[in-house]
C-alpha beads as a LAMMPS data file, in Angstrom:
LAMMPS data file: protein, C-alpha beads

196 atoms
195 bonds

1 atom types
1 bond types

-500.0 500.0 xlo xhi
-500.0 500.0 ylo yhi
-500.0 500.0 zlo zhi

Masses

1 110.0

Atoms # bond

1 1 1 395.342 -111.548 -40.818
2 1 1 397.396 -111.887 -44.021
3 1 1 396.824 -115.632 -43.972
4 1 1 393.021 -115.189 -43.704
5 1 1 393.026 -112.671 -46.569
6 1 1 395.000 -115.093 -48.723
7 1 1 392.615 -117.982 -47.921
8 1 1 389.612 -115.773 -48.721
9 1 1 391.200 -114.698 -52.010
10 1 1 391.785 -118.339 -52.967
11 1 1 388.212 -119.287 -52.015
12 1 1 386.806 -116.415 -54.097
13 1 1 389.039 -117.331 -57.050
14 1 1 387.888 -120.956 -56.932
15 1 1 384.256 -119.877 -56.625
16 1 1 384.665 -117.537 -59.612
17 1 1 386.265 -120.295 -61.702
18 1 1 383.503 -122.726 -60.777
19 1 1 380.866 -120.137 -61.658
20 1 1 382.434 -119.477 -65.071
21 1 1 382.819 -123.154 -65.908
22 1 1 379.264 -123.803 -64.746
23 1 1 377.927 -121.084 -67.043
24 1 1 379.945 -122.422 -69.960
25 1 1 378.646 -125.946 -69.439
26 1 1 375.082 -124.608 -69.227
27 1 1 375.408 -122.867 -72.590
28 1 1 377.187 -125.874 -74.097
29 1 1 374.395 -128.193 -72.990
30 1 1 371.581 -125.847 -74.029
31 1 1 369.263 -127.086 -76.762
32 1 1 370.594 -125.683 -80.093
33 1 1 367.196 -124.229 -81.050
34 1 1 366.753 -122.582 -77.658
35 1 1 370.272 -121.144 -77.889
36 1 1 369.528 -119.679 -81.328
37 1 1 366.232 -118.180 -80.140
38 1 1 367.936 -116.688 -77.073
39 1 1 370.610 -115.138 -79.299
40 1 1 367.936 -113.644 -81.562
41 1 1 366.007 -112.328 -78.553
42 1 1 369.192 -110.562 -77.436
43 1 1 369.677 -109.135 -80.929
44 1 1 366.115 -107.879 -80.874
45 1 1 366.729 -106.214 -77.513
46 1 1 369.921 -104.663 -78.927
47 1 1 368.045 -103.576 -82.087
48 1 1 370.501 -105.528 -84.282
49 1 1 367.979 -108.048 -85.611
50 1 1 367.037 -107.067 -89.173
51 1 1 363.632 -108.810 -89.128
52 1 1 360.678 -109.254 -86.793
53 1 1 360.805 -111.795 -83.977
54 1 1 358.258 -113.994 -85.777
55 1 1 360.304 -113.966 -88.977
56 1 1 363.465 -114.937 -87.066
57 1 1 361.572 -117.752 -85.323
58 1 1 360.444 -119.033 -88.722
59 1 1 364.033 -119.170 -89.994
60 1 1 365.100 -121.029 -86.835
61 1 1 362.198 -123.460 -87.327
62 1 1 363.083 -123.974 -91.003
63 1 1 366.738 -124.658 -90.186
64 1 1 365.845 -127.123 -87.409
65 1 1 363.284 -128.937 -89.566
66 1 1 365.679 -129.165 -92.498
67 1 1 368.542 -130.551 -90.416
68 1 1 366.155 -133.091 -88.886
69 1 1 364.949 -134.288 -92.298
70 1 1 368.524 -134.673 -93.568
71 1 1 369.703 -136.554 -90.462
72 1 1 366.680 -138.884 -90.503
73 1 1 367.159 -139.510 -94.237
74 1 1 370.845 -140.339 -93.770
75 1 1 369.809 -142.920 -91.172
76 1 1 367.078 -144.254 -93.479
77 1 1 369.582 -144.832 -96.263
78 1 1 371.453 -147.281 -94.022
79 1 1 368.450 -149.046 -92.460
80 1 1 365.627 -149.000 -95.011
81 1 1 364.583 -152.112 -96.868
82 1 1 362.672 -150.825 -99.897
83 1 1 364.267 -149.052 -102.836
84 1 1 361.342 -146.587 -102.933
85 1 1 362.020 -145.427 -99.378
86 1 1 365.760 -145.178 -100.098
87 1 1 364.947 -142.988 -103.132
88 1 1 362.698 -140.879 -100.905
89 1 1 365.559 -140.507 -98.397
90 1 1 367.885 -139.398 -101.228
91 1 1 365.319 -136.771 -102.229
92 1 1 365.056 -135.572 -98.601
93 1 1 368.833 -135.112 -98.393
94 1 1 369.041 -133.276 -101.724
95 1 1 366.016 -130.991 -101.287
96 1 1 366.455 -130.187 -97.595
97 1 1 370.178 -129.534 -97.994
98 1 1 369.410 -127.053 -100.783
99 1 1 366.671 -125.387 -98.717
100 1 1 369.010 -125.318 -95.710
101 1 1 371.616 -123.479 -97.756
102 1 1 368.991 -120.869 -98.672
103 1 1 367.947 -120.518 -95.028
104 1 1 371.603 -119.946 -94.062
105 1 1 371.995 -117.222 -96.712
106 1 1 368.788 -115.509 -95.611
107 1 1 369.747 -115.732 -91.946
108 1 1 373.159 -114.243 -92.650
109 1 1 371.614 -111.405 -94.624
110 1 1 368.976 -110.722 -91.946
111 1 1 371.358 -111.059 -88.940
112 1 1 369.458 -114.099 -87.586
113 1 1 371.268 -116.745 -85.538
114 1 1 370.413 -120.296 -86.590
115 1 1 370.776 -123.446 -84.494
116 1 1 374.075 -125.277 -84.930
117 1 1 372.250 -128.617 -84.915
118 1 1 368.749 -130.072 -84.776
119 1 1 366.828 -129.607 -81.535
120 1 1 367.353 -132.040 -78.687
121 1 1 363.816 -133.397 -79.197
122 1 1 364.496 -134.086 -82.875
123 1 1 367.864 -135.689 -82.114
124 1 1 366.172 -137.961 -79.564
125 1 1 363.477 -138.921 -82.095
126 1 1 366.179 -139.816 -84.631
127 1 1 368.118 -141.754 -81.992
128 1 1 364.966 -143.688 -81.030
129 1 1 364.308 -144.356 -84.703
130 1 1 367.842 -145.715 -85.047
131 1 1 367.006 -148.452 -82.531
132 1 1 364.388 -149.899 -84.912
133 1 1 365.097 -152.483 -87.604
134 1 1 363.607 -153.696 -90.848
135 1 1 359.953 -152.953 -91.545
136 1 1 359.486 -151.492 -88.045
137 1 1 362.138 -148.909 -88.870
138 1 1 360.640 -148.166 -92.273
139 1 1 357.092 -147.762 -90.909
140 1 1 358.267 -145.441 -88.133
141 1 1 360.487 -143.437 -90.499
142 1 1 357.618 -142.885 -92.927
143 1 1 355.250 -141.990 -90.082
144 1 1 357.818 -139.468 -88.854
145 1 1 358.109 -138.024 -92.367
146 1 1 354.323 -137.616 -92.671
147 1 1 353.983 -136.005 -89.234
148 1 1 357.020 -133.735 -89.644
149 1 1 356.123 -132.643 -93.155
150 1 1 352.562 -131.828 -92.122
151 1 1 353.941 -129.455 -89.466
152 1 1 356.483 -128.014 -91.906
153 1 1 353.888 -127.467 -94.648
154 1 1 351.621 -125.680 -92.160
155 1 1 354.478 -123.421 -90.947
156 1 1 355.672 -122.610 -94.467
157 1 1 352.117 -121.860 -95.603
158 1 1 351.690 -119.483 -92.668
159 1 1 355.077 -117.867 -93.375
160 1 1 354.277 -117.465 -97.081
161 1 1 351.197 -115.475 -96.078
162 1 1 352.290 -113.680 -92.904
163 1 1 356.051 -113.071 -92.825
164 1 1 356.831 -109.361 -92.793
165 1 1 360.180 -109.669 -94.580
166 1 1 359.703 -109.971 -98.349
167 1 1 362.717 -112.244 -98.905
168 1 1 361.652 -114.693 -96.198
169 1 1 358.059 -114.640 -97.409
170 1 1 359.202 -115.369 -100.983
171 1 1 361.439 -118.228 -99.790
172 1 1 358.530 -119.804 -97.888
173 1 1 356.198 -119.484 -100.884
174 1 1 358.802 -120.883 -103.301
175 1 1 359.655 -123.857 -101.036
176 1 1 356.079 -124.753 -100.068
177 1 1 355.198 -126.795 -103.216
178 1 1 358.301 -128.982 -102.751
179 1 1 357.394 -129.612 -99.121
180 1 1 353.809 -130.451 -100.078
181 1 1 355.163 -132.921 -102.659
182 1 1 357.330 -134.492 -99.934
183 1 1 354.271 -134.843 -97.685
184 1 1 352.201 -136.425 -100.455
185 1 1 355.040 -138.800 -101.367
186 1 1 355.567 -139.828 -97.724
187 1 1 351.827 -140.504 -97.336
188 1 1 351.836 -142.664 -100.480
189 1 1 354.811 -144.695 -99.245
190 1 1 353.285 -145.060 -95.780
191 1 1 349.942 -146.197 -97.225
192 1 1 351.797 -148.664 -99.466
193 1 1 353.422 -150.228 -96.406
194 1 1 350.044 -150.667 -94.713
195 1 1 348.784 -152.654 -97.697
196 1 1 351.827 -154.915 -97.903

Bonds

1 1 1 2
2 1 2 3
3 1 3 4
4 1 4 5
5 1 5 6
6 1 6 7
7 1 7 8
8 1 8 9
9 1 9 10
10 1 10 11
11 1 11 12
12 1 12 13
13 1 13 14
14 1 14 15
15 1 15 16
16 1 16 17
17 1 17 18
18 1 18 19
19 1 19 20
20 1 20 21
21 1 21 22
22 1 22 23
23 1 23 24
24 1 24 25
25 1 25 26
26 1 26 27
27 1 27 28
28 1 28 29
29 1 29 30
30 1 30 31
31 1 31 32
32 1 32 33
33 1 33 34
34 1 34 35
35 1 35 36
36 1 36 37
37 1 37 38
38 1 38 39
39 1 39 40
40 1 40 41
41 1 41 42
42 1 42 43
43 1 43 44
44 1 44 45
45 1 45 46
46 1 46 47
47 1 47 48
48 1 48 49
49 1 49 50
50 1 50 51
51 1 51 52
52 1 52 53
53 1 53 54
54 1 54 55
55 1 55 56
56 1 56 57
57 1 57 58
58 1 58 59
59 1 59 60
60 1 60 61
61 1 61 62
62 1 62 63
63 1 63 64
64 1 64 65
65 1 65 66
66 1 66 67
67 1 67 68
68 1 68 69
69 1 69 70
70 1 70 71
71 1 71 72
72 1 72 73
73 1 73 74
74 1 74 75
75 1 75 76
76 1 76 77
77 1 77 78
78 1 78 79
79 1 79 80
80 1 80 81
81 1 81 82
82 1 82 83
83 1 83 84
84 1 84 85
85 1 85 86
86 1 86 87
87 1 87 88
88 1 88 89
89 1 89 90
90 1 90 91
91 1 91 92
92 1 92 93
93 1 93 94
94 1 94 95
95 1 95 96
96 1 96 97
97 1 97 98
98 1 98 99
99 1 99 100
100 1 100 101
101 1 101 102
102 1 102 103
103 1 103 104
104 1 104 105
105 1 105 106
106 1 106 107
107 1 107 108
108 1 108 109
109 1 109 110
110 1 110 111
111 1 111 112
112 1 112 113
113 1 113 114
114 1 114 115
115 1 115 116
116 1 116 117
117 1 117 118
118 1 118 119
119 1 119 120
120 1 120 121
121 1 121 122
122 1 122 123
123 1 123 124
124 1 124 125
125 1 125 126
126 1 126 127
127 1 127 128
128 1 128 129
129 1 129 130
130 1 130 131
131 1 131 132
132 1 132 133
133 1 133 134
134 1 134 135
135 1 135 136
136 1 136 137
137 1 137 138
138 1 138 139
139 1 139 140
140 1 140 141
141 1 141 142
142 1 142 143
143 1 143 144
144 1 144 145
145 1 145 146
146 1 146 147
147 1 147 148
148 1 148 149
149 1 149 150
150 1 150 151
151 1 151 152
152 1 152 153
153 1 153 154
154 1 154 155
155 1 155 156
156 1 156 157
157 1 157 158
158 1 158 159
159 1 159 160
160 1 160 161
161 1 161 162
162 1 162 163
163 1 163 164
164 1 164 165
165 1 165 166
166 1 166 167
167 1 167 168
168 1 168 169
169 1 169 170
170 1 170 171
171 1 171 172
172 1 172 173
173 1 173 174
174 1 174 175
175 1 175 176
176 1 176 177
177 1 177 178
178 1 178 179
179 1 179 180
180 1 180 181
181 1 181 182
182 1 182 183
183 1 183 184
184 1 184 185
185 1 185 186
186 1 186 187
187 1 187 188
188 1 188 189
189 1 189 190
190 1 190 191
191 1 191 192
192 1 192 193
193 1 193 194
194 1 194 195
195 1 195 196
């Protein structure tokens, strides 16, 4: 009887260890944006989130978009052919890093969890982009910049009009003209490549 109890105890201990390590690997492999949203949902349930759910989702979106732009621009600096696109990439790094710092300060102040890295989808897009070379890379990078900035401009415009938190709303309104300028610049560069 003692032997059976001991065997059962060992089996339960191993099962418990496996369960814990399985849960840890699930959270470690979870998409960074999903993990941040889940954390904010929990904070909302606990009444520790200092802003509305929509406002927290906007900050998560802004952080993800900014990290994506910086990572894509860093890649572009190593693979781009034209000086104009390299200058654009430099501007992306500078402007999106500055905006990212503001998002981090706002998130800290408002008790919002941000993603630790860009979303899995964005990381895959950057990885796929990294497999391109020469003009193919440059065309795809500029297309990505136009598409991404159109989405970002739309989200920031919406946030500048509809966010409930005054600080977040002001940040969106202040940042929107820079993002619109990025979109316009990316379109100009992309159109220039079509003509060449």
